[in-house]
C-alpha positions in Angstrom: 111.2 -29.6 157.5 112.1 -32.8 159.4 113.1 -35.9 157.5 109.9 -37.7 158.7 107.7 -35.0 157.2 109.5 -35.3 153.9 109.1 -39.1 153.9 105.5 -38.9 154.8 104.5 -36.2 152.3 103.8 -38.5 149.4 101.6 -40.7 151.6 99.7 -37.7 152.9 99.1 -36.5 149.3 97.9 -40.0 148.4 95.5 -40.0 151.4 94.2 -36.6 150.4 93.6 -37.8 146.8 91.8 -40.9 148.1 89.6 -38.7 150.3 88.7 -36.4 147.4 87.8 -39.4 145.2 85.7 -40.9 148.0 83.9 -37.5 148.5 83.2 -37.2 144.8 81.8 -40.8 144.7 79.7 -40.2 147.7 78.3 -37.0 146.2 77.4 -38.9 143.0 75.6 -41.5 144.9 73.9 -39.5 147.7 73.4 -35.8 146.6 69.8 -35.3 145.4 70.7 -32.2 143.5 73.5 -33.9 141.7 71.3 -36.9 140.8 68.6 -34.5 139.5 71.1 -32.7 137.3 72.1 -36.1 135.9 68.4 -36.9 135.2 68.2 -33.6 133.3 71.3 -34.4 131.4 70.0 -37.8 130.5 66.7 -36.3 129.3 68.6 -33.8 127.2 70.7 -36.4 125.6 67.6 -38.4 124.7 65.8 -35.4 123.3 68.8 -34.5 121.2 68.9 -38.0 119.8 72.3 -38.8 121.3 71.0 -41.9 123.1 68.3 -44.4 122.2 65.0 -44.8 124.2 66.2 -48.1 125.7 69.3 -46.5 127.1 67.3 -43.5 128.4 64.9 -45.8 130.2 67.7 -47.8 131.8 69.5 -44.7 132.9 66.3 -43.0 134.1 65.3 -46.0 136.2 68.8 -46.3 137.8 69.0 -42.5 138.6 65.4 -42.5 139.9 66.2 -45.3 142.3 69.3 -43.5 143.5 67.3 -40.3 144.0 64.7 -42.2 146.1 67.6 -43.6 148.3 69.2 -40.2 148.6 66.0 -38.7 149.8 65.6 -40.2 153.2 62.9 -39.5 155.7 63.6 -36.1 157.4 64.7 -34.7 154.1 62.3 -31.8 153.1 62.1 -33.2 149.6 61.3 -36.8 150.8 58.4 -38.3 149.0 58.1 -35.7 146.2 57.0 -37.2 143.0 59.4 -37.1 140.1 58.2 -36.2 136.6 58.2 -39.2 134.4 58.8 -38.7 130.7 
């Protein structure tokens, strides 16, 4: 392994880690299936009494807005109505 590769290895690892974090963040913001899973998780927490109604409503509103943004025109699920509880 040339010296240059040894010197650059930590920087490459850091770049790969940054790309993985970016990918995970993008998924949380843009993946409709992930957002729907979070909506279900939120509903379950509310139904089990782990969170108050006000916290549920705030979380539900935020996730619903993210879901609408994630479902752009051209998406087969675009425009589907979400169940409101």
